[in-house]
N, C-alpha and C positions, 0 to 999 in steps of 0.2 A: 173080420167082416167078409163078407160075400162078395165075389164076381160078377160086374157087371157085362163084362168084355173078354169073353180066352177066345185066343186063335190059337188054334195049335196045328203047326209045322205047314203054314198057309204058302202057295209058291202058285205062282201066278208064270204062260208064259205064250206071246204071245204069236202069231205066225205059223206059218207049215213047215216041213223038212224042207232043210237049208237055208230057208231063213226064216229063222226063232231067235227072239231076243225074250230072255227071260227078267222081269220086269220086278217078282220076288222070289227066293233060292229057298222059304224056307222061317217064316216065321212064327217064333212063338210069344204071345202078349194077353199080357193081364191086365185088368184095369179094374180095381173095386172101386164098390158103390164111392162114391163122396168123390172121387177122386176127381183131379183136374191136371189133364197129362197133355202134354205137348208133343209134337212130333215133329221132329229136322231132319236137314239133312241136301245134301245140294240136290238142285235141279237133275232128274232121273233118276234119282235114291232110288222110285217107289213110293211116296210118298202118295202121292192122289192114288197109284195103285189098290197100294191100304184101304186107301178113304173110301174109295169107291165101292173095294168089297166088304170091309165094314158096313155101309151105305146100305145094301144090298143090289145097287146100281149094277156092280160088273158081280162074276163069282167068280169061286178060284178054281186054278185048274187039279188043285187039289192039297186037303185040308180041310179043315173043319173049326169051323167061327159060331161060336155062339155067343149070345145076348141073352141073361140071363138061363134061362134052362130051351132058350130055343135054337137048334145048329138053322141056323138062316140055310145056308149050302141046299140043305134037304128041301126047299118048301116049295112052293107051285107060287107060279104068277099074282092068282088072286091072293094064296094066304101075304105072299109077302107085303102085297101093297097096301091091305089090312096092318100090317105089322108096319112096315113102314110108319102110315100116320097115325098108327095109334104108341109105338114103343118107341121111336126115335124123333130126335128134333135134328134143327137144321138150322147153321147159318154157312152162309153163303157172300162169297165178294161181293159180288153184284148185286146184296138184298133179296133177288127175288120177288121183288111186292108187284103185285099188282093196281097197274095206275086209275084200275076202273071203278076200284075199291076203294074205300078211307080206311085210314090207319088202323079207326078198331075194328072190319069187315073185316081188312086184312089179319087182324093177331088172330079174331077166331076161325078164320078159313074151316083148322083143319077140325075143330070140336061137332060146325056146321055141319061137315062130310059125313063126318062121324056119328050127327042125327041125335047129339046129346039133348038134355032138355034146355031150353031156351032161358030159366031163370035160373042154372048151371052155368051155361055159358056168358051171362050178366055176372054173379060173380066173378068167375074167372078171368075173364075181360077186366073189370076192376083193378083184380091182386095183381094181374101181372105185370100194367100200364104206372100203378102204383111203387112195385117195384125196381123197373125199369124207371122211372122220370118221367112214361110219357103223357101221366092223365091229362094233359090241357092240350092236346093236337090229335082224340081220339077221329075228334069228327073231320077232320084235315086232310087231303089226297098225299099223296110220296111225292107228287112233284112240287108241291107247297110247302116243304118240310126240308131240309141241310141231310147231309149223309151221311155225317151224327145219328139224331133221329132215326130215318129208314135204317141205321140198323140196329139201330134199340127195339124199334119196331120189329124185325127181322127174329131177334130174342127174343122176342117176349112172343111170338106167333110159336119157338121153339120149346119156348118153355108151357104153354097154355095148357097142353094135351098130359104135362106130367110127366116127358118123357122119362125112361129108363136111363135113355148116353144121349147126351147134348154132342152133336159135330160138329168142327167151327173149322168152315177152310177161307184161308185165310181172310179169319174178318174185318181187318182189319185194314186190309190193303188197300182201300179206293178211300181207307180215311185220311185226314190231316193228324198233324201228334195230338192237337188234344182232345177232339173226336175219339183219338185212342185210347187213349189214358181214361177217359168219360166213359168208353166203351169196356174196356178188361175191369176197369176197377166194377163197373156193372157183372159181369162176367164172375169175377173174382167171390165178389159179395153176395150171387146167386149160389155160388160154390157153395162156402161158406155158411151161410145164413137160409139156407132150401137142401143144402143137401145136395143139389144137380152136381150128373155126373157129367164131366165136359172128354169132349177131345179137341184138341187144334192142331189142325197142320196149319205150322207157319214158318215164313222165312228169315223172321221179324224180333234180334236175339230180345227187345225193350217188350216185344210182346208173350215171347214164350218168359223171361222171365216172371212174368205174373204167374205161369203153373209152379205146381208141386212138386213134377218130376215130367222130366223131358228124357224121349228116346228117338236115338238118334238115327238113322239109317245110313249105309252110305253101298250103293252098286245093288240092293234087293236088299243083304243085311241086317239086322240088328249090329249097330259099332256098339254105342254104348248108351246108359242111359249116367241122368242124374238126380239127386233128390233132394229136392230144398232144407237147408234146414235154418239157415240165416237168416240175413234180409236180403230182401227185392234188391239192393243193388248190389250185395254179395256174392248174389244167386245169375244176378245177369251179366259180372265178368268169368265166374266159372263157365257159361254159356256161353262166351266168346272165345273161350280158351280151349272149347272144343273144338269149335266153330274154324277158328285157324289150323289145329288136329288135321281136322275130315281136308282140310284141303280147298283147292279146286279156286275157282272165281272168287273172291270174297263179297264183292260187289253183287255175289248172285245168291249166296248164302246168306247175308248180316240185314 
């Protein structure tokens, strides 16, 4: 199976001489097409830094990051902007929807910016809204819908451009348990039925249990990883066991 993401010896250092903080110490990471991978670890472990580098928001101090066959570290800003829009899908904790646009307009925004044919836009909007069960709210505005519906709208926007990689940053963080479960099931279905490749940063062991593989980071380094082989309930327990081994404030990592 081909790699969608390859990170090689990724290091990130902040600050200047005498006041240096090393956020990542040399991360090697592969995500293959069709994987649903979780990134976990205590606060300050480097999860967000890693996500920001892979999402092209930040650049590593050293190392390589390949998405598909493209080394994003060497790209100029204009090239990065196009790559971000066409090859990556994003889901954020706070949804990042535009209140002045309808649900449908929010979903199709990446395609409109890429000047895709209107008929193709309409076709894809119908497809993704059906996949995520939001076809009944397309004409509503974000302030008229629930948090769970907002996050599924954000998920639809993330997949409408058929990205190589979907990056999810604490996507259930602002949702209640029912909406979280519905979203996670929708993400799992996307992964299973549409071969979507997803990397999700989460503190939540329940959310992580929907992944197929979990990579744990501690102090800027890879700590260990788990691959799901049995039931989700068994995987959830395994995740909790690793989080306890990681130590720290368990309320912070679970």
